[in-house]
MARBA-731956 format. One line per 3 residues: number of its first residue (from 1); for each residue x, y, z of N, C-alpha, C. Coordinates in Angstrom, 1 decimal. Layout:
% MARBA-731956
NUM	X,Y,Z,X,Y,Z,X,Y,Z | ...
//
This chain:
% MARBA-731956
1	-12.7,-21.9,-10.4,-13.2,-23.1,-10.0,-14.6,-23.3,-10.4 | -15.5,-24.2,-11.4,-16.6,-25.0,-11.2,-17.6,-25.1,-10.4 | -18.6,-24.2,-9.9,-19.5,-24.8,-9.0,-19.7,-25.9,-8.7
4	-19.8,-26.6,-9.5,-20.3,-27.9,-9.4,-19.1,-28.6,-8.5 | -18.0,-28.6,-8.7,-16.5,-29.1,-8.1,-16.7,-28.7,-7.4 | -17.0,-27.5,-6.5,-17.3,-26.8,-5.3,-18.1,-27.5,-4.6
7	-19.3,-27.5,-4.9,-19.9,-28.2,-3.9,-20.0,-29.8,-4.1 | -19.3,-30.2,-5.1,-18.8,-31.7,-4.8,-17.7,-32.1,-3.5 | -16.8,-31.5,-3.8,-15.4,-31.1,-2.3,-16.3,-30.9,-1.3
10	-17.0,-30.2,-1.5,-18.1,-29.8,0.4,-18.8,-30.7,0.7 | -19.5,-31.4,-0.5,-20.4,-33.0,0.1,-19.1,-34.1,0.6 | -18.0,-33.9,0.3,-17.6,-35.3,0.9,-17.0,-35.0,2.4
13	-17.3,-33.7,2.9,-17.2,-34.1,4.5,-15.9,-32.9,4.9 | -14.8,-32.9,4.0,-13.2,-32.6,4.2,-13.0,-31.3,4.7 | -12.7,-31.0,5.7,-12.5,-29.5,5.4,-11.8,-28.7,5.0
16	-12.4,-27.8,4.5,-11.3,-26.5,3.5,-10.4,-26.4,3.9 | -9.5,-26.5,2.9,-8.2,-25.5,3.8,-8.4,-24.0,3.0 | -8.1,-23.1,4.5,-8.7,-22.0,4.2,-7.2,-21.1,4.3
19	-7.3,-20.4,2.7,-6.0,-19.6,2.2,-6.3,-18.0,3.3 | -5.4,-17.2,3.6,-5.3,-16.3,4.2,-4.1,-15.3,2.9 | -5.0,-14.2,2.6,-4.4,-13.3,1.3,-5.0,-11.9,1.7
22	-4.1,-11.3,1.3,-4.7,-9.4,1.2,-5.4,-9.2,-0.3 | -6.7,-8.0,0.8,-7.1,-7.8,-0.6,-6.5,-7.6,-2.0 | -7.0,-8.0,-3.0,-6.5,-7.2,-4.3,-5.5,-8.6,-4.9
25	-5.1,-9.7,-4.0,-4.4,-10.7,-4.2,-5.0,-11.8,-5.2 | -6.1,-11.7,-5.8,-7.0,-12.8,-6.4,-6.9,-13.5,-7.6 | -6.6,-12.4,-8.3,-5.8,-12.8,-9.6,-4.6,-14.0,-9.5
28	-4.4,-14.0,-10.7,-2.3,-14.3,-11.5,-2.2,-15.5,-10.6 | -1.4,-15.1,-10.1,-0.5,-16.6,-9.3,-1.7,-17.7,-8.3 | -2.3,-16.8,-7.6,-3.2,-17.7,-6.3,-4.3,-18.2,-7.1
31	-4.7,-17.6,-8.2,-5.6,-17.8,-9.0,-5.8,-19.2,-9.7 | -4.2,-19.6,-10.5,-4.3,-20.6,-10.7,-4.0,-22.0,-10.2 | -3.3,-21.7,-8.9,-3.0,-23.0,-7.6,-4.3,-23.1,-7.3
34	-5.3,-22.9,-7.1,-6.5,-22.4,-6.2,-6.6,-23.4,-7.3 | -6.9,-23.3,-8.9,-8.2,-23.6,-10.1,-7.2,-25.1,-9.7 | -6.1,-25.5,-10.0,-5.5,-26.5,-10.8,-5.4,-27.6,-8.9
37	-5.6,-26.8,-8.1,-5.4,-28.1,-6.9,-7.2,-28.1,-6.8 | -7.9,-27.1,-7.1,-9.4,-28.5,-7.0,-9.9,-28.7,-8.4 | -8.5,-28.9,-9.3,-9.5,-30.0,-9.8,-9.3,-31.5,-9.6
40	-8.5,-31.3,-8.5,-7.0,-32.6,-8.8,-8.6,-33.7,-7.6 | -8.5,-35.1,-8.2,-8.8,-35.7,-7.7,-9.1,-35.8,-6.2 | -10.0,-35.9,-5.8,-9.9,-36.2,-4.1,-9.7,-35.1,-3.4
43	-9.2,-33.5,-4.1,-8.8,-32.6,-3.4,-10.0,-31.5,-2.4 | -9.4,-31.1,-1.2,-10.2,-30.6,-0.6,-10.7,-28.9,-1.0 | -11.6,-28.8,-0.2,-12.2,-27.3,-0.9,-11.6,-26.2,-0.2
46	-11.4,-25.2,-0.5,-10.3,-24.5,-0.5,-11.4,-22.7,-0.4 | -11.0,-22.1,1.1,-12.0,-21.0,1.6,-10.7,-20.2,1.4 | -10.6,-18.7,0.8,-10.3,-17.1,1.1,-11.0,-16.1,2.6
49	-9.5,-16.3,2.8,-10.1,-14.9,4.0,-9.4,-13.8,3.5 | -9.7,-12.9,2.9,-9.1,-11.9,2.8,-8.8,-10.6,3.9 | -7.8,-10.2,4.3,-7.0,-9.7,6.0,-5.9,-9.6,5.2
52	-5.3,-8.1,5.5,-4.2,-7.5,6.0,-3.3,-7.6,7.0 | -3.7,-8.9,7.6,-2.9,-9.6,8.9,-3.3,-11.2,8.4 | -2.5,-11.3,7.4,-2.1,-12.9,7.1,-1.2,-13.3,7.8
55	0.0,-13.3,8.2,0.7,-13.9,10.0,-0.3,-14.2,11.1 | -1.3,-13.2,10.9,-1.8,-13.3,12.5,-2.9,-14.5,12.5 | -3.6,-14.4,11.1,-4.8,-15.4,11.1,-4.1,-17.3,11.3
58	-2.7,-17.0,10.5,-2.1,-18.5,10.7,-1.9,-18.2,12.7 | -1.5,-17.7,12.8,-1.7,-17.6,15.1,-2.5,-18.0,15.8 | -3.3,-17.0,14.9,-4.8,-17.3,15.8,-5.7,-18.7,15.2
61	-5.1,-19.3,14.0,-5.5,-20.6,13.4,-7.0,-20.4,12.6 | -7.4,-18.8,12.5,-8.2,-19.1,11.6,-8.1,-19.5,10.2 | -6.6,-19.1,9.9,-6.2,-19.6,8.4,-5.3,-21.1,8.3
64	-5.3,-21.5,7.3,-4.2,-22.9,7.4,-2.6,-23.0,6.5 | -2.8,-21.4,5.8,-2.0,-20.7,4.8,-2.1,-19.4,4.3 | -1.0,-18.9,4.5,-1.3,-17.6,3.7,-0.7,-17.1,2.8
67	-0.5,-16.1,1.6,0.2,-15.4,1.2,1.0,-14.5,1.7 | 2.1,-14.4,1.3,3.1,-12.8,2.7,4.1,-13.1,1.5 | 5.1,-11.9,2.3,5.8,-11.5,1.5,6.7,-12.0,2.7
70	7.8,-12.5,2.3,8.9,-13.6,3.1,9.8,-12.6,4.2 | 9.5,-10.9,3.7,9.9,-10.4,5.2,8.9,-10.0,6.4 | 7.9,-10.4,6.1,6.7,-11.1,7.3,6.3,-12.0,8.1
73	7.2,-13.3,7.1,7.2,-14.1,8.3,7.4,-14.4,9.7 | 8.2,-13.7,10.1,8.9,-14.3,12.1,9.1,-15.9,11.2 | 9.8,-15.9,12.7,10.5,-17.3,13.2,9.7,-18.4,13.0
76	8.2,-17.9,13.4,8.3,-19.4,13.7,6.7,-19.8,12.8 | 7.0,-19.1,11.5,6.0,-20.1,10.6,7.2,-20.5,9.8 | 6.5,-21.6,8.9,7.6,-22.8,8.0,6.7,-21.7,6.1
79	7.6,-21.5,5.8,7.0,-21.2,4.5,7.8,-22.0,3.4 | 7.2,-21.5,1.7,7.4,-22.3,0.5,7.2,-21.3,-0.7 | 8.4,-20.9,-1.2,9.1,-19.6,-2.5,7.7,-20.0,-3.5
82	6.9,-18.6,-3.5,6.4,-19.1,-4.5,6.4,-18.4,-5.8 | 6.9,-16.5,-6.2,7.2,-15.7,-6.5,7.9,-14.8,-6.1 | 8.9,-14.0,-7.3,9.5,-12.9,-6.9,9.3,-11.8,-7.7
85	8.9,-10.5,-7.0,8.0,-9.9,-8.0,8.9,-8.2,-8.0 | 8.8,-7.9,-9.0,9.6,-6.6,-8.8,9.3,-5.6,-8.3 | 9.7,-4.4,-7.3,8.7,-3.6,-6.8,8.2,-2.3,-7.9
88	7.1,-1.8,-7.9,6.7,-1.0,-9.2,6.0,0.2,-8.2 | 6.4,1.5,-9.2,5.8,2.7,-8.4,4.6,3.0,-8.8 | 3.6,3.2,-7.9,2.2,3.7,-8.8,2.1,4.9,-9.0
91	1.9,5.2,-10.1,2.0,6.8,-10.3,0.6,7.3,-11.0 | -0.3,8.2,-11.0,-1.1,9.0,-12.3,-0.1,8.9,-13.6 | -1.5,8.6,-14.3,-0.7,8.5,-15.7,-1.1,10.1,-16.1
94	0.2,10.3,-16.9,0.8,12.1,-16.9,1.7,12.6,-15.9 | 1.9,11.8,-14.6,2.7,12.2,-14.0,4.5,12.4,-15.0 | 4.6,13.5,-14.6,6.4,12.9,-15.5,7.4,11.9,-15.7
97	7.2,11.5,-14.2,8.1,10.3,-14.0,7.2,9.4,-14.4 | 6.1,9.0,-14.6,5.1,7.7,-15.1,5.8,7.8,-16.4 | 6.1,8.7,-17.4,7.2,7.8,-18.8,7.5,7.5,-18.7
100	9.0,7.7,-17.8,10.3,7.2,-17.3,10.1,5.4,-17.5 | 11.4,4.6,-18.0,11.5,4.0,-17.8,11.6,3.0,-16.6 | 12.1,3.8,-15.3,12.3,3.2,-14.6,12.1,4.6,-13.4
103	12.0,4.9,-12.1,12.5,6.1,-11.1,13.0,4.9,-9.8 | 14.0,5.9,-8.9,14.5,5.9,-8.0,13.7,6.2,-6.4 | 14.0,5.4,-5.4,13.2,4.9,-4.2,14.0,7.0,-3.9
106	14.4,7.7,-3.8,15.1,9.0,-3.4,14.3,9.7,-4.3 | 13.9,10.0,-5.7,12.8,10.6,-6.4,11.7,10.2,-5.6 | 10.6,9.2,-5.0,10.0,8.9,-5.0,9.5,9.4,-3.2
109	10.6,9.1,-2.5,10.7,10.1,-1.2,10.4,11.5,-1.4 | 11.0,11.8,-2.7,10.9,13.6,-2.6,9.7,13.5,-3.0 | 8.4,12.8,-3.3,6.8,13.4,-4.1,6.4,13.6,-2.3
112	5.3,14.1,-2.4,4.7,14.9,-1.6,3.6,13.3,-1.0 | 2.8,12.9,-1.6,2.4,11.9,-1.4,2.7,10.8,-1.3 | 3.7,10.5,-1.6,4.3,9.1,-1.5,4.3,8.8,0.4
115	4.1,7.3,0.4,4.0,6.8,1.7,4.8,5.7,1.4 | 6.1,5.5,2.9,6.5,4.0,2.5,6.1,2.7,2.3 | 4.9,2.6,3.8,3.8,1.5,3.0,3.1,1.3,2.4
118	2.2,0.5,2.0,0.8,0.5,1.3,0.0,0.4,2.2 | -1.2,1.2,2.4,-2.1,1.6,2.9,-2.6,-0.3,3.3 | -3.1,-0.5,4.3,-3.7,-1.5,4.1,-5.4,-1.7,4.0
121	-5.7,-0.3,2.9,-7.2,-0.5,2.4,-7.1,-1.6,1.3 | -8.1,-1.8,0.1,-8.0,-2.4,-0.6,-7.5,-2.5,-2.0 | -7.2,-2.9,-2.8,-6.0,-2.5,-4.2,-7.1,-1.6,-5.2
124	-8.2,-1.4,-4.7,-9.2,-0.6,-5.7,-9.3,1.1,-5.1 | -9.2,0.9,-3.5,-8.9,2.2,-3.0,-7.8,2.8,-3.6 | -6.6,2.2,-3.0,-5.3,2.4,-3.5,-5.2,2.9,-4.7
127	-5.9,2.3,-6.0,-5.9,2.9,-7.2,-6.4,3.9,-7.3 | -7.7,4.2,-6.6,-7.9,5.2,-7.0,-7.7,7.0,-6.2 | -7.0,6.4,-5.2,-6.3,7.4,-4.8,-4.7,7.6,-5.0
130	-4.2,6.8,-6.2,-3.4,7.4,-6.7,-4.1,7.9,-8.2 | -4.7,7.4,-8.9,-5.4,8.3,-10.1,-5.6,9.2,-9.5 | -6.3,10.2,-8.3,-6.8,11.3,-8.6,-5.6,12.1,-8.2
133	-4.3,11.2,-7.6,-2.5,12.3,-7.4,-2.8,12.8,-5.8 | -3.8,11.0,-5.1,-3.4,11.9,-3.7,-2.5,10.5,-3.1 | -1.8,9.5,-3.7,-1.3,8.7,-3.2,0.3,8.5,-4.1
136	1.4,8.2,-3.7,3.0,7.4,-4.4,2.5,6.3,-3.6 | 2.6,5.1,-4.3,3.6,4.0,-3.4,3.6,2.8,-4.2 | 4.5,2.1,-3.8,4.9,0.8,-3.7,4.1,-0.5,-3.9
139	4.1,-0.8,-4.7,3.7,-2.2,-4.9,4.5,-3.2,-5.7 | 4.0,-4.9,-5.7,4.6,-5.8,-6.5,4.3,-5.9,-8.0 | 4.8,-6.0,-8.4,4.5,-5.9,-10.4,2.9,-6.6,-10.4
142	2.7,-7.9,-9.3,1.4,-8.5,-10.0,0.4,-7.4,-9.8 | 0.4,-6.4,-9.1,-0.9,-5.0,-9.1,-0.6,-4.7,-10.5 | 0.1,-4.6,-11.5,-0.2,-4.2,-12.5,-1.1,-4.2,-13.2
145	-1.1,-6.1,-13.5,-2.6,-6.5,-13.7,-4.3,-5.3,-13.8 | -4.0,-4.6,-12.7,-5.3,-4.4,-11.9,-5.1,-3.0,-12.5 | -4.3,-2.7,-12.9,-4.4,-1.0,-13.7,-5.3,-0.7,-14.6
148	-5.8,0.3,-13.7,-6.9,1.2,-15.3,-6.0,2.2,-16.0 | -6.7,3.0,-16.5,-6.2,3.6,-17.5,-5.5,4.7,-16.8 | -6.1,5.3,-15.5,-5.4,6.3,-15.1,-4.5,6.4,-14.1
151	-3.5,4.8,-13.9,-2.7,4.4,-13.0,-1.6,3.8,-14.0 | -0.2,4.6,-13.7,0.9,3.6,-14.1,2.2,3.1,-13.4 | 2.2,1.9,-13.6,3.4,1.3,-12.9,5.0,1.5,-13.4
154	5.4,1.7,-12.7,7.1,1.9,-13.2,8.0,1.4,-12.1 | 8.9,0.2,-12.8,9.6,-0.4,-11.9,10.8,0.7,-10.7 | 11.0,0.2,-9.7,12.0,0.8,-9.1,13.3,0.3,-9.3
157	14.1,1.5,-9.8,15.1,0.6,-10.2,16.3,0.1,-9.0 | 16.1,0.6,-8.0,17.1,0.7,-6.9,16.8,-0.4,-5.6 | 15.2,-0.8,-5.6,14.8,-1.9,-5.0,14.9,-2.8,-5.2
160	15.0,-4.2,-4.3,15.3,-5.3,-4.6,13.7,-6.5,-4.7 | 13.8,-7.3,-5.3,12.2,-7.6,-6.0,12.0,-8.3,-4.6 | 11.0,-8.6,-3.9,10.0,-9.1,-3.1,9.5,-11.1,-3.4
163	10.3,-11.3,-2.6,9.5,-12.8,-2.5,8.2,-12.7,-1.4 | 7.0,-13.7,-2.6,6.2,-14.0,-2.0,6.3,-15.5,-1.4 | 5.8,-15.8,-0.7,5.6,-16.9,-0.3,3.9,-17.6,0.1
166	4.3,-18.3,0.9,3.0,-19.2,1.5,3.9,-19.4,2.6 | 3.3,-19.4,3.9,4.1,-19.5,4.9,2.3,-20.9,5.8 | 3.0,-21.2,6.8,2.0,-22.0,7.5,2.3,-22.2,8.8
169	1.9,-22.4,9.8,2.2,-23.0,11.3,2.8,-24.0,11.2 | 3.9,-24.7,11.9,4.5,-25.5,12.1,3.7,-26.9,13.0 | 2.8,-26.3,13.3,1.5,-27.2,13.7,0.7,-27.0,13.4
172	0.3,-26.7,12.0,-0.9,-27.0,10.6,-1.3,-28.0,10.9 | -2.8,-28.8,11.2,-3.0,-30.3,10.8,-3.8,-30.4,9.9 | -3.8,-29.7,8.9,-4.6,-30.0,8.1,-4.6,-31.3,7.0
175	-5.4,-32.3,7.0,-4.8,-33.2,6.7,-4.2,-33.3,4.7 | -5.1,-32.5,4.6,-4.4,-32.1,3.1,-3.6,-30.8,2.8 | -2.7,-30.5,3.6,-1.8,-29.1,3.6,-1.1,-29.4,2.8
178	0.0,-30.1,2.6,0.9,-31.0,2.2,0.7,-31.4,0.7 | 0.0,-31.7,0.6,-0.4,-31.9,-1.1,-0.6,-30.5,-2.1 | -1.3,-29.9,-1.5,-1.9,-28.5,-1.7,-0.8,-27.8,-1.7
181	0.1,-27.4,-0.7,1.8,-27.3,-1.0,2.5,-27.4,-2.0 | 2.3,-29.1,-1.5,3.0,-29.1,-3.8,2.7,-29.3,-4.6 | 1.4,-29.1,-4.9,1.2,-28.2,-6.0,0.9,-27.1,-6.1
184	1.2,-26.5,-5.1,1.5,-25.1,-5.1,3.1,-24.7,-5.6 | 3.6,-25.4,-5.3,5.6,-25.2,-5.6,5.3,-25.7,-6.8 | 4.9,-26.4,-7.2,4.8,-27.1,-8.9,4.4,-26.2,-9.9
187	3.1,-25.4,-9.6,3.1,-24.1,-10.1,3.6,-23.2,-10.5 | 4.3,-22.8,-9.5,4.9,-21.3,-9.2,6.3,-22.0,-10.1 | 6.2,-22.8,-10.0,8.1,-22.7,-10.3,8.1,-23.0,-11.8
190	6.5,-23.1,-12.9,6.2,-23.7,-13.9,6.1,-22.1,-14.3 | 5.8,-20.5,-13.3,5.2,-19.4,-14.1,7.0,-18.6,-14.9 | 6.7,-18.1,-15.9,8.0,-17.6,-16.3,8.5,-16.3,-15.4
193	9.8,-16.6,-15.8,10.9,-15.7,-15.1,11.0,-16.0,-13.1 | 10.5,-17.4,-13.0,10.8,-17.9,-11.8,11.5,-19.5,-11.7 | 12.5,-19.3,-10.6,12.7,-20.5,-10.4,12.4,-21.2,-10.1
196	12.8,-22.6,-9.5,12.4,-23.8,-8.7,11.9,-23.2,-7.5 | 10.9,-23.4,-6.9,10.4,-23.3,-5.5,10.4,-23.9,-4.6 | 11.5,-23.9,-3.6,11.8,-24.5,-2.2,10.7,-24.7,-1.7
//
């Protein structure tokens, strides 16, 4: 978003909508949502909190809304679906499995550097560890936008897609949160390969 637009929004005195998200998710759909919402007349300013504990940021009140996996939401949060992502195994370029069209979870588990959960490190560190042959891990396909020449993403054939959602507390009080979420749903619904966001 243009710097002058952000300054004008802050000058309105409206509190910002604070969005919690994992490091490495600043491109793609979230960037589109922030850009388009920010261009609306009388939009509240937005702030980003990068954290691996997005649901905790909502429960503590340090964020108004968070981008999380549907499986992480718990029963105390409201959600709106954003997108579904195919699971992709990150492998060093040149690895024998990296040249294939798909890999199975059993094949990944047999690899000595496989971790079933993505480390809470920034995505750049994860990519470096993969490139150096020290890590094999499964991430969402949006991470493929950040791959360098040293890392290859291969679809995991026997894992279901992951649903990414916006989550928020039912007690959230930000006056412009409903408008922000409505905008996010409309943008997510127009993404290629996505169904209607609910």
